C-alpha positions as CSV (number, residue, x, y, z in Angstrom):
1,M,13.9,12.3,6.9
2,E,10.8,12.3,4.9
3,Y,10.6,10.9,1.4
4,K,9.8,14.2,-0.3
5,Q,12.7,15.7,1.5
6,I,15.1,13.0,0.4
7,M,13.9,13.3,-3.3
8,D,14.1,17.1,-3.3
9,D,17.8,16.7,-1.7
10,L,18.8,14.2,-4.3
11,S,17.3,16.3,-7.2
12,K,19.5,19.3,-5.9
13,K,22.4,16.9,-5.9
14,I,22.7,17.1,-2.0
15,Y,24.1,13.7,-1.3
16,Y,24.8,11.9,2.1
17,P,27.4,9.2,3.0
18,I,24.9,6.6,4.2
19,Y,21.2,6.1,3.6
20,L,19.6,3.5,5.8
21,L,16.2,2.9,4.2
22,S,13.9,0.6,6.2
23,G,10.4,-0.4,6.6
24,E,7.4,-2.4,5.9
25,E,6.5,-0.7,2.4
26,P,9.2,-1.6,0.1
27,Y,7.9,1.0,-2.8
28,Y,9.8,4.0,-1.3
29,I,12.8,2.3,-0.4
30,D,13.1,1.1,-4.1
31,Q,12.4,4.5,-5.4
32,I,15.0,6.2,-3.6
33,A,17.6,3.5,-4.4
34,D,16.6,3.5,-7.9
35,Y,17.1,7.2,-8.3
36,I,20.4,7.1,-6.6
37,A,21.4,4.3,-9.0
38,D,20.2,6.4,-12.2
39,T,21.2,9.9,-11.4
40,V,24.2,10.3,-9.1
41,L,26.9,8.9,-11.6
42,T,26.9,9.1,-15.4
43,P,26.8,6.0,-17.4
44,D,30.6,6.1,-17.9
45,E,31.1,6.8,-14.2
46,Q,28.8,3.9,-13.3
47,S,31.0,1.3,-15.0
48,F,33.9,1.7,-12.4
49,N,32.0,3.5,-9.4
50,Q,28.8,1.8,-9.0
51,T,28.3,-1.5,-7.2
52,I,25.0,-3.3,-6.4
53,V,25.1,-6.1,-3.8
54,Y,22.3,-8.5,-2.2
55,G,22.3,-9.2,1.5
56,K,22.2,-12.9,1.2
57,D,25.4,-13.0,-1.0
58,S,27.4,-10.6,0.7
59,D,28.9,-9.6,4.2
60,V,29.3,-6.4,6.1
61,H,33.2,-6.6,6.1
62,T,33.2,-7.0,2.3
63,I,30.7,-4.0,1.9
64,S,32.7,-2.0,4.3
65,Q,35.7,-2.5,2.4
66,L,34.3,-1.7,-0.8
67,A,32.8,1.6,0.8
68,R,36.5,2.6,2.0
69,K,37.7,2.7,-1.6
70,F,38.2,6.0,-3.5
71,P,36.1,6.5,-6.5
72,M,37.8,6.3,-10.1
73,M,37.7,9.5,-12.2
74,S,34.7,10.6,-10.3
75,N,33.5,12.6,-7.4
76,Y,31.6,9.7,-5.9
77,Q,31.1,6.1,-5.7
78,V,27.7,4.4,-5.3
79,I,27.3,1.3,-3.3
80,I,23.6,-0.2,-3.1
81,V,22.9,-3.0,-0.8
82,K,19.7,-4.7,-1.7
83,E,17.7,-7.0,0.6
84,A,20.0,-5.9,3.4
85,Q,17.6,-7.6,6.2
86,D,19.4,-10.8,4.8
87,L,22.8,-9.6,5.9
88,K,24.3,-11.2,9.0
89,N,25.5,-9.2,11.6
90,I,24.2,-6.0,10.0
91,E,24.9,-4.1,13.1
92,E,28.6,-4.4,12.7
93,F,28.1,-1.4,10.1
94,E,28.5,0.6,13.0
95,H,32.5,0.6,12.7
96,Y,32.1,1.8,8.9
97,A,29.2,4.4,10.0
98,S,31.4,6.0,12.6
99,N,33.7,7.4,10.1
100,P,32.1,7.0,6.5
101,M,34.0,8.0,3.5
102,K,32.5,11.5,2.2
103,S,33.2,10.2,-1.4
104,T,31.0,7.1,-1.0
105,I,27.1,7.0,-1.2
106,L,26.3,3.7,0.7
107,V,22.5,3.0,0.3
108,I,21.2,0.2,2.6
109,C,17.8,-1.3,1.6
110,Y,16.3,-3.0,4.6
111,K,12.9,-4.0,3.8
112,Y,9.6,-5.3,5.3
113,K,10.6,-4.1,8.8
114,K,11.9,-1.2,10.6
115,Y,15.4,-1.2,11.5
116,P,15.8,-0.6,15.3
117,K,16.8,3.0,15.8
118,T,18.4,2.5,19.2
119,T,21.4,0.6,17.9
120,T,24.7,2.3,17.5
121,F,24.9,1.7,13.9
122,A,21.6,3.7,13.6
123,K,22.9,6.4,15.7
124,H,25.8,7.0,13.4
125,V,23.7,6.9,10.5
126,K,21.4,9.5,12.1
127,K,24.7,11.8,12.7
128,Y,26.1,11.5,9.1
129,G,23.6,10.4,7.1
130,V,19.8,9.6,6.4
131,I,17.5,7.4,8.3
132,F,14.2,6.8,6.4
133,D,11.3,4.5,7.5
134,S,9.1,3.5,4.9
135,E,5.5,3.4,6.2
136,P,2.7,1.0,4.9
137,L,-0.6,2.8,3.5
138,R,-3.7,2.1,5.8
139,D,-6.6,0.8,3.9
140,Y,-8.5,4.1,3.8
141,Q,-5.5,6.0,2.5
142,V,-4.9,4.1,-0.6
143,S,-7.8,5.7,-2.7
144,T,-6.3,9.3,-2.0
145,W,-2.9,8.1,-2.8
146,I,-3.9,6.6,-6.1
147,Q,-5.6,9.9,-7.1
148,Q,-2.2,11.8,-6.2
149,Y,0.0,9.4,-8.1
150,V,-2.4,9.5,-11.3
151,K,-2.3,13.4,-11.0
152,E,1.4,13.4,-10.7
153,K,1.8,11.4,-14.0
154,K,-0.7,14.0,-15.9
155,Y,-3.8,11.8,-15.8
156,S,-7.0,12.0,-13.7
157,I,-9.2,9.5,-12.0
158,N,-12.7,9.9,-10.3
159,Q,-13.1,8.9,-6.7
160,D,-15.4,5.9,-7.5
161,T,-12.6,4.4,-9.8
162,S,-9.9,5.1,-7.5
163,E,-11.9,3.5,-4.4
164,L,-12.6,0.5,-6.8
165,L,-8.8,0.1,-7.5
166,A,-8.0,0.5,-3.8
167,Q,-10.3,-2.3,-2.7
168,Y,-9.2,-4.9,-5.6
169,L,-5.5,-4.1,-5.3
170,G,-5.1,-3.7,-1.7
171,T,-2.2,-1.6,0.1
172,S,0.9,-3.0,-1.9
173,L,2.1,0.2,-3.8
174,H,4.1,-1.9,-6.2
175,K,1.3,-3.8,-7.2
176,I,-0.9,-0.6,-7.6
177,V,1.7,1.4,-9.6
178,N,2.3,-1.6,-11.9
179,E,-1.6,-1.7,-12.6
180,L,-1.6,1.8,-13.2
181,Q,1.5,1.9,-15.5
182,K,-0.4,-0.5,-17.7
183,L,-3.1,1.7,-18.1
184,M,-0.9,4.6,-18.7
185,I,0.9,2.8,-21.7
186,I,-2.6,2.3,-23.3
187,L,-4.2,5.7,-22.6
188,P,-2.8,9.1,-23.8
189,I,-1.5,11.7,-21.2
190,G,-4.1,13.9,-20.0
191,S,-7.0,11.0,-20.1
192,T,-9.3,10.4,-17.4
193,I,-9.0,6.8,-16.1
194,G,-12.5,5.1,-15.9
195,K,-14.1,2.1,-14.7
196,S,-14.5,0.8,-18.1
197,D,-10.6,1.2,-18.8
198,I,-10.4,-1.0,-15.4
199,E,-12.5,-3.6,-16.7
200,R,-11.0,-3.9,-19.9
201,N,-7.3,-3.8,-18.9
202,I,-7.1,-4.8,-15.2
203,G,-10.0,-7.4,-15.2
204,I,-12.1,-5.8,-12.5
205,S,-15.9,-5.9,-13.4
206,K,-17.2,-2.3,-13.1
207,D,-20.6,-3.7,-11.9
208,Y,-19.7,-6.9,-10.0
209,N,-17.0,-6.2,-7.5
210,T,-16.7,-5.6,-3.7
211,F,-17.0,-1.9,-4.1
212,E,-20.2,-2.1,-5.9
213,L,-21.3,-4.9,-3.3
214,Q,-20.7,-2.5,-0.5
215,D,-22.7,0.2,-2.2
216,A,-25.4,-2.2,-2.9
217,F,-25.8,-3.0,0.9
218,G,-25.5,0.6,1.5
219,S,-28.6,1.5,-0.4
220,R,-30.3,-2.0,0.8
221,D,-30.6,-2.8,-2.8
222,N,-31.6,-6.5,-2.5
223,Y,-31.6,-7.2,-6.2
224,K,-28.3,-5.8,-6.9
225,V,-26.8,-7.7,-3.9
226,Q,-28.0,-10.9,-5.1
227,Q,-26.8,-10.3,-8.7
228,I,-23.2,-9.6,-7.3
229,M,-23.3,-12.5,-5.0
230,K,-24.5,-14.8,-8.1
231,V,-21.3,-13.4,-10.2
232,F,-19.1,-14.1,-7.2
233,A,-20.4,-17.5,-6.6
234,A,-19.5,-18.3,-10.4
235,N,-16.1,-17.3,-9.7
236,P,-15.3,-18.5,-6.0
237,K,-11.3,-18.4,-6.5
238,E,-11.3,-14.7,-7.0
239,N,-14.1,-14.0,-4.4
240,P,-14.0,-16.4,-1.6
241,P,-15.8,-15.9,1.7
242,S,-12.3,-15.0,3.2
243,K,-12.0,-12.0,1.2
244,I,-15.6,-10.9,1.0
245,I,-16.5,-11.2,4.8
246,P,-13.7,-9.2,6.2
247,L,-14.6,-6.3,3.8
248,L,-18.1,-6.5,4.9
249,F,-17.1,-6.7,8.7
250,T,-15.0,-3.3,8.2
251,Y,-18.0,-1.7,6.4
252,F,-20.8,-2.3,8.6
253,K,-18.6,-1.6,11.8
254,N,-17.9,2.0,10.2
255,L,-21.6,2.3,9.8
256,L,-22.1,1.4,13.6
257,L,-19.3,4.0,14.6
258,I,-20.9,6.7,12.6
259,H,-24.2,6.5,14.8
260,F,-22.0,7.4,17.9
261,I,-20.5,10.4,16.4
262,P,-22.3,13.2,18.1
263,V,-21.5,16.0,15.4
264,K,-21.2,14.2,12.2
265,T,-18.9,16.7,10.5
266,N,-16.5,15.2,7.7
267,E,-13.5,15.8,10.0
268,A,-15.1,14.0,12.9
269,I,-15.9,11.0,10.6
270,V,-12.7,10.7,9.0
271,Q,-10.9,10.9,12.5
272,H,-13.3,8.4,14.3
273,V,-14.0,5.9,11.2
274,K,-10.8,5.9,9.2
275,I,-12.5,6.3,5.8
276,S,-11.3,8.3,2.8
277,N,-11.4,12.0,3.1
278,S,-13.7,12.6,0.4
279,S,-17.1,14.3,0.9
280,F,-18.7,11.8,-1.9
281,I,-17.5,8.8,0.0
282,I,-18.5,10.3,3.5
283,K,-21.9,11.1,2.2
284,K,-22.2,7.6,0.9
285,Y,-21.4,6.4,4.6
286,I,-23.9,8.7,6.1
287,D,-26.6,7.9,3.9
288,A,-26.1,4.1,4.4
289,S,-25.9,4.5,8.1
290,K,-29.3,6.1,8.1
291,R,-30.8,2.9,6.6
292,Y,-29.5,0.6,9.5
293,S,-30.3,1.0,13.0
294,P,-27.6,0.5,15.7
295,Q,-29.4,-2.7,16.8
296,K,-29.5,-4.0,13.4
297,L,-25.8,-3.1,12.7
298,V,-24.8,-4.9,16.1
299,Q,-27.0,-7.9,14.6
300,I,-25.2,-7.8,11.1
301,I,-21.7,-7.9,12.7
302,S,-22.7,-11.0,14.8
303,L,-24.0,-12.5,11.6
304,L,-20.6,-11.9,9.9
305,R,-18.7,-13.5,12.8
306,E,-21.0,-16.6,12.7
307,F,-20.6,-16.9,8.8
308,D,-16.8,-16.3,9.0
309,L,-16.6,-19.1,11.3
310,K,-18.9,-21.3,8.8
311,S,-16.6,-20.3,5.8
312,K,-13.8,-22.1,7.7
313,G,-15.9,-25.1,8.3
314,V,-17.4,-24.7,11.7
315,N,-20.9,-25.8,11.6
316,S,-21.3,-25.4,7.9
317,G,-22.4,-28.7,6.6
318,N,-22.1,-29.3,3.0
319,I,-23.1,-25.7,1.9
320,S,-20.9,-24.1,-1.1
321,E,-19.1,-20.8,-0.6
322,G,-21.4,-19.3,-3.0
323,D,-24.6,-20.5,-1.3
324,L,-23.0,-19.3,2.0
325,L,-22.5,-15.9,0.8
326,R,-26.1,-15.6,-0.6
327,E,-27.5,-16.8,2.5
328,L,-25.4,-14.2,4.5
329,A,-26.6,-11.4,2.1
330,F,-30.2,-12.4,2.6
331,K,-29.8,-12.3,6.4
332,I,-28.1,-9.0,6.5
333,L,-31.0,-7.3,4.5
334,H,-33.9,-8.9,6.1
């Protein structure tokens, strides 16, 4: 079942006896479990009828016995198993899942990997309850996700700012939401979150970051590239080659791919290149691709591989990380 459908059902008080929540992205698993914990029972009912256990501190037999009890002065009891991936012999839940109590809502939070759907336990859950796979976001989906989340909270954010956050924060939704919530505490509802807000409150420079570096390479602005590299060199812990080079590799690989798309519509570019589905971002990529020939892009990709090895100590001599990045930038642009 999809996340939206699960949340819609819960908001309508449509409950199932078992929820098996698994997957690589823990954010949605926590959202569903927390919503059930907060809304199914009243505070008074929770005292007697809500139990939270952790996988490493419990076992399947104990949890199954709890689940078979009747609620006290309530229609339901709620049992939430957190970190269920630490449970030993979790497949033994198949015995309870074959005939679950209708008055129990058992929520199993199995994080960081998918639970196999071919097991007897999963098949029983599919018959009587809900199976949810929490898929991680891809890099190119993060910016759009940020914009949607911000809109739901009655704020707004422009494309450039959401791309900046996406590049800096990565794909962890918990991390992204945590940083956005910090901003929303400070900014009044209805505000537009801008780069200056990001710089003041999250610590990302609006002028000297990987997103701006990518844009500077895209426009072949040698001065700006070197300015950013100089700032990076002064703060090597925050901007090591191991972070910068893979981002540049993906960027220039995408520019090369664009050259080989016969009809460069937005839809075709998003399909083949896997970038944010934004006319503004797509135009940036198209414009940048025109400034580099396919031959030059192949050379750049080869350079990035060479400097990646150098950053790991292969034929690098005594060159500092900052000087390594500056040399790489010079060779890319010349």
